[in-house]
DSSP file (Angstrom, degrees, kcal/mol; ACC not computed):
  #  RESIDUE AA STRUCTURE BP1 BP2  ACC     N-H-->O    O-->H-N    N-H-->O    O-->H-N    TCO  KAPPA ALPHA  PHI   PSI    X-CA   Y-CA   Z-CA
    1    1 A M     >        0   0    0      0, 0.0     4,-2.4     0, 0.0     5,-0.2   0.000 360.0 360.0 360.0 -45.2  -21.0   42.0   30.0
    2    2 A K  H  >  +     0   0    0      1,-0.2     4,-2.3     2,-0.2     5,-0.2   0.893 360.0  53.5 -58.3 -42.6  -21.6   41.5   26.2
    3    3 A K  H  > S+     0   0    0      1,-0.2     4,-2.7     2,-0.2    -1,-0.2   0.905 109.3  49.0 -60.5 -43.8  -18.2   43.2   25.5
    4    4 A L  H  > S+     0   0    0      2,-0.2     4,-2.3     1,-0.2    -2,-0.2   0.917 111.8  47.8 -67.6 -41.2  -16.4   40.7   27.8
    5    5 A K  H  X S+     0   0    0     -4,-2.4     4,-2.2     2,-0.2    -1,-0.2   0.908 112.4  49.3 -68.1 -36.3  -18.0   37.7   26.2
    6    6 A F  H  X S+     0   0    0     -4,-2.3     4,-2.8     2,-0.2    -2,-0.2   0.937 112.0  49.1 -64.6 -45.6  -17.2   39.1   22.7
    7    7 A K  H  X S+     0   0    0     -4,-2.7     4,-2.4     1,-0.2    -2,-0.2   0.878 111.4  48.9 -62.2 -39.0  -13.6   39.6   23.8
    8    8 A L  H  X S+     0   0    0     -4,-2.3     4,-2.6    -5,-0.2    -1,-0.2   0.914 111.1  50.6 -68.2 -38.0  -13.4   36.1   25.2
    9    9 A L  H  X S+     0   0    0     -4,-2.2     4,-2.6     2,-0.2    -2,-0.2   0.966 110.8  48.0 -60.6 -53.8  -14.8   34.7   22.0
   10   10 A V  H  X S+     0   0    0     -4,-2.8     4,-2.6     1,-0.2    -2,-0.2   0.921 112.9  49.5 -51.7 -48.2  -12.3   36.6   19.9
   11   11 A L  H  X S+     0   0    0     -4,-2.4     4,-2.9     1,-0.2     5,-0.2   0.927 109.7  51.4 -59.0 -47.4   -9.4   35.4   22.2
   12   12 A L  H  X S+     0   0    0     -4,-2.6     4,-2.9     1,-0.2    -1,-0.2   0.926 110.3  48.4 -59.8 -45.3  -10.6   31.8   21.9
   13   13 A L  H  X S+     0   0    0     -4,-2.6     4,-2.5     2,-0.2    -1,-0.2   0.925 111.8  49.5 -59.4 -46.9  -10.7   32.0   18.1
   14   14 A I  H  X S+     0   0    0     -4,-2.6     4,-2.5     2,-0.2    -2,-0.2   0.936 112.5  47.1 -51.7 -54.3   -7.2   33.5   18.0
   15   15 A V  H  X S+     0   0    0     -4,-2.9     4,-2.9     1,-0.2    -2,-0.2   0.914 112.4  49.8 -58.3 -45.8   -5.9   30.8   20.3
   16   16 A T  H  X S+     0   0    0     -4,-2.9     4,-2.6    -5,-0.2    -1,-0.2   0.921 110.4  50.8 -62.4 -43.8   -7.6   28.0   18.3
   17   17 A G  H  X S+     0   0    0     -4,-2.5     4,-1.7     2,-0.2    -2,-0.2   0.912 111.4  47.1 -54.5 -47.0   -6.2   29.4   15.1
   18   18 A V  H  X S+     0   0    0     -4,-2.5     4,-2.4     1,-0.2    -2,-0.2   0.912 111.9  51.3 -65.9 -42.4   -2.7   29.5   16.5
   19   19 A S  H  X S+     0   0    0     -4,-2.9     4,-1.7     1,-0.2    -2,-0.2   0.929 108.4  50.9 -59.5 -43.8   -3.1   25.9   17.8
   20   20 A L  H  < S+     0   0    0     -4,-2.6    -1,-0.2     1,-0.2    -2,-0.2   0.846 110.3  49.9 -62.6 -34.3   -4.3   24.6   14.5
   21   21 A E  H >< S+     0   0    0     -4,-1.7     3,-1.5     1,-0.2    27,-0.3   0.930 108.5  53.6 -69.9 -41.8   -1.2   26.3   12.8
   22   22 A A  H 3< S+     0   0    0     -4,-2.4    -2,-0.2     1,-0.3    -1,-0.2   0.844 115.6  39.2 -57.0 -38.0    1.1   24.6   15.4
   23   23 A F  T 3< S+     0   0    0     -4,-1.7    -1,-0.3    -5,-0.2    -2,-0.2   0.232  82.2 139.1-100.6  10.1   -0.3   21.3   14.6
   24   24 A A    <   +     0   0    0     -3,-1.5    26,-2.2    24,-0.3     2,-0.3  -0.347  26.1 172.0 -59.7 127.1   -0.6   21.7   10.8
   25   25 A Q  E     -a   50   0A   0     24,-0.2     2,-0.4    -2,-0.1    26,-0.2  -0.986  18.3-164.4-140.0 151.6    0.4   18.5    9.1
   26   26 A T  E     -a   51   0A   0     24,-2.2    26,-2.6    -2,-0.3     2,-0.5  -0.996  17.6-134.5-136.8 130.2    0.3   17.3    5.6
   27   27 A R  E     -a   52   0A   0     -2,-0.4     2,-0.5    24,-0.2    26,-0.2  -0.747  18.9-146.8 -84.9 129.6    0.7   13.7    4.3
   28   28 A I        -     0   0    0     24,-3.0    26,-0.5    -2,-0.5     2,-0.4  -0.819  17.7-173.0 -93.8 131.4    3.0   13.5    1.3
   29   29 A R        -     0   0    0     -2,-0.5     2,-0.4    24,-0.1    24,-0.0  -0.993  16.6-136.5-130.5 135.8    2.0   10.7   -1.2
   30   30 A F        -     0   0    0     -2,-0.4     3,-0.1     4,-0.1     7,-0.1  -0.732  25.4-115.6 -90.4 134.9    4.1    9.7   -4.2
   31   31 A A    >   -     0   0    0     -2,-0.4     3,-2.7     5,-0.4     5,-0.1  -0.355  51.8 -77.0 -66.6 150.9    2.3    9.1   -7.4
   32   32 A K  T 3  S+     0   0    0      1,-0.3    -1,-0.2     3,-0.1     3,-0.1  -0.217 120.1  10.5 -55.5 131.6    2.4    5.5   -8.6
   33   33 A G  T 3  S+     0   0    0      1,-0.3    -1,-0.3    -3,-0.1     2,-0.2   0.360 105.2 115.5  82.2  -3.2    5.8    4.7  -10.1
   34   34 A R    <   -     0   0    0     -3,-2.7    -1,-0.3     1,-0.1    -4,-0.1  -0.655  48.3-166.1-100.8 153.6    7.3    8.0   -8.9
   35   35 A T  S    S+     0   0    0     -2,-0.2    75,-3.1    -3,-0.1     2,-0.3   0.246  72.4  50.3-119.5   9.8   10.1    8.5   -6.3
   36   36 A S  E     -D  109   0B   0     73,-0.2    -5,-0.4    -5,-0.1     2,-0.3  -0.992  55.8-172.2-145.4 156.2    9.6   12.2   -5.7
   37   37 A A  E     -D  108   0B   0     71,-2.3    71,-2.9    -2,-0.3     2,-0.4  -0.987  11.5-148.4-145.3 147.5    6.9   14.6   -4.8
   38   38 A T  E     -D  107   0B   0     -2,-0.3     2,-0.4    69,-0.2    69,-0.2  -0.966  11.4-171.2-122.3 137.8    6.7   18.4   -4.6
   39   39 A V  E     -D  106   0B   0     67,-2.8    67,-3.3    -2,-0.4     2,-0.3  -0.997   1.7-169.8-128.5 131.4    4.5   20.3   -2.2
   40   40 A S  E     +D  105   0B   0     -2,-0.4     2,-0.3    65,-0.2    65,-0.2  -0.870  22.6 127.9-117.1 155.4    3.9   24.0   -2.3
   41   41 A G  E     -D  104   0B   0     63,-2.2    63,-2.2    -2,-0.3     2,-0.4  -0.967  48.0 -89.9-176.1-168.9    2.1   26.1    0.3
   42   42 A T  E     -D  103   0B   0     -2,-0.3     2,-0.4    61,-0.3    61,-0.2  -0.977  26.4-162.1-128.9 136.0    2.0   29.0    2.6
   43   43 A M  E     -D  102   0B   0     59,-2.7    59,-2.7    -2,-0.4     3,-0.1  -0.958  22.9-117.9-121.6 143.6    3.2   29.3    6.2
   44   44 A A    >   -     0   0    0     -2,-0.4     3,-2.0    57,-0.2    56,-0.2  -0.304  51.6 -76.3 -65.0 155.9    2.2   31.9    8.8
   45   45 A G  T 3  S+     0   0    0     54,-0.3    54,-0.3     1,-0.3    56,-0.2  -0.346 120.9   3.7 -51.7 132.7    4.9   34.1   10.2
   46   46 A N  T 3  S+     0   0    0     52,-2.3    -1,-0.3    50,-0.4    51,-0.1   0.718 105.1 147.9  56.3  22.4    7.0   32.1   12.8
   47   47 A G    <   -     0   0    0     -3,-2.0    49,-2.8    51,-0.2     2,-0.3  -0.294  38.2-147.0 -80.8 168.4    4.8   29.1   11.9
   48   48 A E  E     - B   0  95A   0    -27,-0.3   -24,-0.3    47,-0.2     2,-0.3  -0.954   9.6-168.9-131.3 150.1    5.6   25.4   11.9
   49   49 A R  E     - B   0  94A   0     45,-2.4    45,-2.6    -2,-0.3     2,-0.4  -0.994   8.6-151.6-139.8 144.2    4.4   22.6    9.6
   50   50 A K  E     -aB  25  93A   0    -26,-2.2   -24,-2.2    -2,-0.3     2,-0.4  -0.969   8.7-163.0-116.9 128.3    4.9   18.8    9.9
   51   51 A F  E     -aB  26  92A   0     41,-3.2    41,-2.5    -2,-0.4     2,-0.4  -0.894   4.9-160.5-111.7 140.8    4.9   16.5    6.8
   52   52 A I  E     +aB  27  91A   0    -26,-2.6   -24,-3.0    -2,-0.4     2,-0.4  -0.970  12.3 172.2-124.9 132.7    4.4   12.8    7.0
   53   53 A L  E     - B   0  90A   0     37,-2.5    37,-2.1    -2,-0.4     2,-0.3  -0.998  28.5-124.0-140.6 142.8    5.4   10.1    4.5
   54   54 A G  E     + B   0  89A   0    -26,-0.5     2,-0.3    -2,-0.4    35,-0.2  -0.594  38.2 164.2 -77.6 140.5    5.3    6.4    4.5
   55   55 A A  E     - B   0  88A   0     33,-1.9    33,-2.6    -2,-0.3     2,-0.3  -0.956  35.1-111.7-147.6 164.6    8.5    4.6    3.8
   56   56 A R    >   -     0   0    0     -2,-0.3     3,-1.6    31,-0.2    29,-0.2  -0.662  50.4 -85.0 -90.8 155.3   10.2    1.3    4.0
   57   57 A N  T 3  S+     0   0    0     -2,-0.3    29,-0.2     1,-0.2    -1,-0.1  -0.370 112.3  17.2 -60.0 136.1   13.1    0.6    6.4
   58   58 A G  T 3  S+     0   0    0     27,-2.2    55,-0.5     1,-0.3    -1,-0.2   0.444  85.1 140.9  86.1   2.7   16.4    1.6    4.9
   59   59 A Q    <   -     0   0    0     -3,-1.6    26,-3.0    53,-0.1     2,-0.6  -0.405  53.7-119.2 -70.7 155.4   15.2    3.8    2.1
   60   60 A Y  E     -FE  84 111B   0     51,-4.4    51,-2.2    53,-0.2     2,-0.4  -0.873  30.0-168.7 -98.6 118.7   17.2    7.0    1.3
   61   61 A L  E     +FE  83 110B   0     22,-3.0    22,-2.4    -2,-0.6     2,-0.4  -0.920   8.5 176.5-111.6 131.7   15.2   10.2    1.7
   62   62 A S  E     +FE  82 109B   0     47,-2.5    47,-3.4    -2,-0.4     2,-0.3  -0.983   6.2 179.7-129.9 144.7   16.5   13.6    0.5
   63   63 A A  E     -FE  81 108B   0     18,-2.5    18,-2.2    -2,-0.4     2,-0.4  -0.995  10.9-166.5-146.1 147.1   14.4   16.8    0.7
   64   64 A N  E     -FE  80 107B   0     43,-2.3    43,-2.8    -2,-0.3     2,-0.4  -0.999   4.2-164.0-136.0 139.5   14.9   20.4   -0.2
   65   65 A V  E     + E   0 106B   0     14,-2.5     2,-0.4    -2,-0.4    41,-0.2  -0.952   8.9 179.1-120.5 140.6   12.9   23.4    0.7
   66   66 A S  E     + E   0 105B   0     39,-2.0    39,-2.4    -2,-0.4     2,-0.3  -0.991   7.4 177.5-137.5 152.2   12.9   26.9   -0.9
   67   67 A S    >   -     0   0    0     -2,-0.4     3,-1.3    37,-0.2    37,-0.2  -0.983  37.1-121.1-148.5 146.9   11.1   30.1   -0.3
   68   68 A R  T 3  S+     0   0    0     35,-0.4    36,-0.1    -2,-0.3    -1,-0.1   0.847 114.4  40.6 -57.7 -34.2   11.5   33.4   -2.1
   69   69 A N  T 3  S-     0   0    0     34,-0.3    -1,-0.3    -3,-0.1    33,-0.0   0.489 108.2-120.9 -95.0  -4.6   12.4   35.3    1.1
   70   70 A G  S <  S+     0   0    0     -3,-1.3    -2,-0.1     2,-0.1    27,-0.1   0.565  78.9 119.7  78.8   7.2   14.6   32.5    2.5
   71   71 A C        +     0   0    0     32,-0.1    26,-2.3    25,-0.1     2,-0.5   0.822  50.9  76.2 -74.8 -35.8   12.3   32.3    5.6
   72   72 A V  E     +C   96   0A   0     31,-0.2     2,-0.3    24,-0.2    24,-0.2  -0.695  59.5 149.1 -88.7 124.5   11.1   28.6    5.4
   73   73 A I  E     -C   95   0A   0     22,-2.3    22,-2.7    -2,-0.5     6,-0.2  -0.856  50.4 -84.8-139.8 172.5   13.7   26.1    6.4
   74   74 A F  E >   -C   94   0A   0      4,-3.0     3,-2.6    -2,-0.3    20,-0.2  -0.483  50.1-102.6 -78.6 159.0   13.9   22.6    8.0
   75   75 A S  T 3  S+     0   0    0     18,-2.5    19,-0.1     1,-0.3    -1,-0.1   0.685 121.0  62.2 -60.2 -15.8   13.8   22.6   11.8
   76   76 A N  T 3  S-     0   0    0     17,-0.2    -1,-0.3     2,-0.1     3,-0.1   0.414 120.1-106.7 -86.1   2.8   17.6   21.9   11.9
   77   77 A G  S <  S+     0   0    0     -3,-2.6     2,-0.2     1,-0.3    -2,-0.1   0.408  83.6 114.5  91.5   1.0   18.2   25.3   10.2
   78   78 A A        -     0   0    0      1,-0.1    -4,-3.0     2,-0.0    -1,-0.3  -0.499  63.5-140.8 -99.4 169.6   19.1   23.8    6.8
   79   79 A T  S    S+     0   0    0     -6,-0.2   -14,-2.5     1,-0.2     2,-0.3   0.343  90.2  40.0-107.3   1.2   17.4   24.0    3.3
   80   80 A S  E     +F   64   0B   0    -16,-0.2     2,-0.3    -6,-0.0   -16,-0.2  -0.991  64.0 178.6-149.2 147.5   18.2   20.4    2.5
   81   81 A I  E     -F   63   0B   0    -18,-2.2   -18,-2.5    -2,-0.3     2,-0.3  -0.942   3.8-176.3-141.5 158.8   18.2   17.2    4.5
   82   82 A S  E     +F   62   0B   0     -2,-0.3     2,-0.3   -20,-0.2   -20,-0.2  -0.952  15.0 146.7-156.8 145.0   18.9   13.5    3.8
   83   83 A Y  E     -F   61   0B   0    -22,-2.4   -22,-3.0    -2,-0.3     2,-0.5  -0.981  49.2 -89.7-167.8 167.5   18.6   10.4    6.0
   84   84 A I  E     -F   60   0B   0     -2,-0.3   -24,-0.2   -24,-0.2   -25,-0.1  -0.757  50.1-127.3 -89.9 128.2   17.9    6.7    6.0
   85   85 A T        -     0   0    0    -26,-3.0   -27,-2.2    -2,-0.5     2,-0.3  -0.199   9.3-136.4 -76.4 164.9   14.2    6.0    6.6
   86   86 A E        -     0   0    0    -29,-0.2   -31,-0.2     2,-0.1     2,-0.1  -0.817  41.5 -83.4-111.4 158.2   12.5    3.8    9.2
   87   87 A Q  S    S+     0   0    0     -2,-0.3     2,-0.3   -33,-0.1   -31,-0.2  -0.354  97.2   7.7 -60.6 131.2    9.6    1.5    8.4
   88   88 A G  E    S+B   55   0A   0    -33,-2.6   -33,-1.9    -2,-0.1     2,-0.2  -0.683 115.2   8.7  98.3-150.2    6.3    3.3    8.6
   89   89 A D  E     -B   54   0A   0     -2,-0.3     2,-0.3   -35,-0.2   -35,-0.2  -0.480  59.9-170.3 -75.3 136.4    5.6    7.1    9.0
   90   90 A N  E     -B   53   0A   0    -37,-2.1   -37,-2.5    -2,-0.2     2,-0.4  -0.942  13.1-138.7-123.0 148.3    8.6    9.5    8.8
   91   91 A Y  E     -B   52   0A   0     -2,-0.3     2,-0.4   -39,-0.2   -39,-0.2  -0.862  14.5-169.7-119.9 141.6    8.3   13.1    9.7
   92   92 A I  E     -B   51   0A   0    -41,-2.5   -41,-3.2    -2,-0.4     2,-0.5  -0.999  14.1-156.3-128.0 128.3    9.7   16.3    8.1
   93   93 A Y  E     -B   50   0A   0     -2,-0.4   -18,-2.5   -43,-0.2     2,-0.4  -0.929   8.5-172.8-114.6 124.4    9.5   19.6   10.0
   94   94 A L  E     -BC  49  74A   0    -45,-2.6   -45,-2.4    -2,-0.5     2,-0.4  -0.859   3.1-166.5-111.6 147.9    9.6   23.1    8.5
   95   95 A V  E     -BC  48  73A   0    -22,-2.7   -22,-2.3    -2,-0.4     2,-0.7  -0.960  18.7-139.0-128.2 148.7    9.7   26.3   10.2
   96   96 A N  E     - C   0  72A   0    -49,-2.8   -50,-0.4    -2,-0.4   -24,-0.2  -0.929  16.2-172.2-106.3 106.7    9.1   29.9    9.1
   97   97 A N        +     0   0    0    -26,-2.3     2,-0.3    -2,-0.7    -1,-0.1   0.478  59.2  83.8 -77.3  -2.9   11.7   32.1   10.8
   98   98 A C  S    S-     0   0    0      2,-0.2   -52,-2.3   -54,-0.1   -51,-0.2  -0.687  81.2-125.7-103.5 158.8   10.3   35.3    9.7
   99   99 A G  S    S+     0   0    0    -54,-0.3   -54,-0.3    -2,-0.3     2,-0.3   0.339  88.1  67.1 -78.3   2.7    7.5   37.3   11.2
  100  100 A R  S    S-     0   0    0    -56,-0.2   -54,-0.3     1,-0.1    -2,-0.2  -0.882  96.1 -83.9-129.1 158.2    5.4   37.4    8.0
  101  101 A Q        -     0   0    0     -2,-0.3     2,-0.4   -56,-0.2   -57,-0.2  -0.205  48.5-168.0 -55.1 142.9    3.6   34.8    5.9
  102  102 A S  E     -D   43   0B   0    -59,-2.7   -59,-2.7    -4,-0.1     2,-0.3  -0.995  17.2-137.1-140.3 139.5    5.9   33.0    3.4
  103  103 A R  E     -D   42   0B   0     -2,-0.4   -35,-0.4   -61,-0.2     2,-0.3  -0.691  29.7-177.0 -88.5 150.7    5.3   30.7    0.4
  104  104 A F  E     -D   41   0B   0    -63,-2.2   -63,-2.2    -2,-0.3     2,-0.4  -0.957  24.5-147.4-145.7 161.8    7.4   27.6    0.1
  105  105 A T  E     -DE  40  66B   0    -39,-2.4   -39,-2.0    -2,-0.3     2,-0.5  -0.993  15.4-168.5-131.4 123.7    8.1   24.6   -2.1
  106  106 A L  E     -DE  39  65B   0    -67,-3.3   -67,-2.8    -2,-0.4     2,-0.5  -0.969   0.6-169.8-116.0 125.4    9.2   21.3   -0.6
  107  107 A T  E     -DE  38  64B   0    -43,-2.8   -43,-2.3    -2,-0.5     2,-0.4  -0.961   5.2-172.6-115.4 124.9   10.6   18.6   -2.8
  108  108 A V  E     -DE  37  63B   0    -71,-2.9   -71,-2.3    -2,-0.5     2,-0.4  -0.968   2.4-173.0-124.0 135.0   11.1   15.1   -1.3
  109  109 A S  E     -DE  36  62B   0    -47,-3.4   -47,-2.5    -2,-0.4     2,-0.4  -0.959   3.4-177.0-122.2 141.2   12.8   12.1   -3.0
  110  110 A I  E     + E   0  61B   0    -75,-3.1     2,-0.3    -2,-0.4   -49,-0.2  -0.991  18.4 127.2-140.7 134.4   13.0    8.6   -1.7
  111  111 A N  E     - E   0  60B   0    -51,-2.2   -51,-4.4    -2,-0.4     2,-0.4  -0.945  56.8 -78.5-161.4-175.9   14.7    5.4   -3.1
  112  112 A Y  S    S+     0   0    0     -2,-0.3     3,-0.3   -53,-0.2   -53,-0.1  -0.798  95.9  16.9 -96.5 139.7   17.1    2.6   -2.2
  113  113 A G  S    S-     0   0    0    -55,-0.5   -53,-0.2    -2,-0.4    -2,-0.2  -0.101  95.3 -85.7  84.5 167.6   20.7    3.5   -2.2
  114  114 A S              0   0    0      1,-0.2    -1,-0.2   -55,-0.1    -2,-0.0   0.170 360.0 360.0-100.9  21.4   22.2    7.0   -2.1
  115  115 A D              0   0    0     -3,-0.3    -1,-0.2   -55,-0.0    -2,-0.1   0.457 360.0 360.0 -84.5 360.0   22.0    7.6   -6.0
């Protein structure tokens, strides 16, 4: 009985850890007077991360992600994205397509116009 309880506890901890990874999110904040920010981190193999940043309607957002092994990319399969923002929170999704942990660097720039 003790072994079964222990196994269930271990399984619960594993599932909880996987769930936390699936919902991992980070808010990107720009330093005062800055129009870009860089975030570095680590993602578990086959993991996903969501980044949130506040913007005004009609701003131009561009972002690039890099990882030494090329595993970390945006959810659309690219290593760079750009789009016109909406008012409020905007979301950027990264995925790790490899079965092993990967370090990444994400750089986000936001401004008016496409310059």
